[in-house]
Steps between C-alpha positions, in 0.01 A plus 500: 500500500773489234650185379832603648349550842318171480831329416685673792208409737489140397878461543462600863204281578493134543343303217116515578341175591172422347148482618218265484487506132841584367688182421860400489690505182730232638473230758667530834778256440839502664402695806235258605609190318601316815164571671297425183677166445430394859139630514375474144348223305397511130209269543206724419461650139277783644670698768304579803562869583544760747586798300727772622206725415342786253754582261627155578839574619844409391688402811854632500792258491629492849851597586749219548567619850225381732491585862411212733120490528240284673212371304269355754135577464346758731133459608240765412433575864849666534348801300126479528263499803229281359399290204166358390321324211225720363222375281395734223243433232596694190509360149584164660514415870846535654651460850762763517811486725517833675792642714455803709598716799216706638533878533510642849142620529402836655146599593563849358653392162399292212717201434757498208606197307799443252363215277739319266464296188786288378624434144440197276648183639577660833302499828390732777808403701718709261392799702581344841821693596357831349160471692685437828721805442189720432304388797799540728535859385136578467302286763175681409524345156380149437677291233337217295605276213352183356564241247313559178297223329726238356785610738642396833262336748178641330265230368223553245213279378585537134476283195825322444430488126498874470748579777522809712282802425778758497303774326579856623125541585507192718819592680383855561165372650691265721720777625206723602340198677821478704474878558149465644624220725775728633228758584310243703814385675576852630136540605493170689230361275469135366581437137129464399387814687327779314492742800614848427867595605698812531652633169830331453808659322694272266820504304515249208841362420562263203817348378532410129179330395365613839558853387257447212245340734497784756490764228190325351335474841539872547362570151194279546449530862126577505429229240703230678434578867342185655121533466250410764679649800458820699869579509586856415757524219844570646689818421784406257771747598783348304576275203853351480628300205836316531720429206265457215446718190268422216751528211769275638250254645340447162830484317606218732209281438655335190783362706277368774513135404879498465539656841279239668689216327835639622435456864539189711201271494560361853693552811619235751389706798369849602858600579606415134203716376604784722867472404412499117295823542777671686796384280311573183426851627129437443472615869813675621402497869545160664309610806195572288548198275488274806139589567377570140636200314306238718185667391569428122629146494346181647595141548406282197417129463862424410619629832639822355385857510328653192352838420148542625381728216495384142496836315464327162139436597446875513659574164156611344494794753858624485453782256170619648681546843707793363314659208418867580663467841676841464182684415305328788768583752520870396115529510460349849340728744732479798860581592728298281853373522708282255811338639739355241826302510637684186459819321457365155158342582287804450292507184392818320170547689662460834786734410263766402283445805797516728610828344150636561518393869214253477673253717805443721790310334768325710792304358706246698775406258680261731222251536358231274138446389379398850541842653294416805745212585828657385459833675221474766632774721544745224149418351349518852628858538367602169158357574489675840590831341245444218217428749575805719501720195163369374305430827392869542253471221381165617448624853281788380294250293466275803388783721225593246383139491481468875305820520257389227457158677421674829241734337343200323483291822316784687263578219409137440372476858227769419157347481380450140848529368483149340175554324 
């Protein structure tokens, strides 16, 4: 694209908001000064953090005209059918907070799951409105999200001196442990069961840092699949990455600390926290913010709400999250879709890959970094179309696996077969 075309395009699009790892060049001042003064204290020299995740986004300055909005917190159960705390022993034992709605099961069809991973500083509740939209349109599809280690309501037995193990390897292993649990759920098996189940079709969807995690999980699926169980590996029919690109993510790392310092340290209430996210345009959809923000702030000892996740503790891992992300994504063996909030985020590798038809590119220019919250209906429609387009290959693979399993079962009953 020529420089002139880029200039014309950018003049028509709103200024792109950032992602997990692209940081602000200026603080959000006038537009949120009233809320920040009420809900912020400068007591702590090290800011706790919930990052607006992977390229660490620059929230846009809100317009001075604000429609009257309500900022009351909405419970998770308004969008998910069930929740549970799941114990997983990976690099260090964790109890993961999981939110899900089961697929409508059919005796003649294998179950399908859309499994989500949130960005740095966020939580599984960021996908609440989107997941409800998907299941309402596709009841045969189950939806599941969870709070990663160090985030939301998930708790880990980790050394407080070294902080959270936020390495990409660990996060990808955690994710596949959650995938295995989803397979047991749809088979009616307990969490510790190793009984065989039907093949399960899955679509992995990751926002910002979560995009890097699900891409790594696909790349190292065989290596990271939980050992010691008899679960067949699921069929990965789709890999979807939301608003993260290697180049812009790495470029934003140098500004990360200044971004974290620019945000309010405390809020007087959940409503103040929701209001700040909406007025700062960190999340542009107040309906979604009302359910997602309560998952990222918690009541502190001083009677005010603070960020749950301190991303400064994960600083040693920032660069490793995104190095080679473009190559990994392009090489993933599944249907692939990249959804961005702006056209200028593509790096050279992704631009070439898109021209070669290696993945589907969708751009939603009128949304911010939190695509899943700002435009849940548009994204749900894209995901539904993507799944229908890619499920044919998955269906053929599942049919072959079922045939193989039936043949194996009948032959194993033959005397002397186990010798």
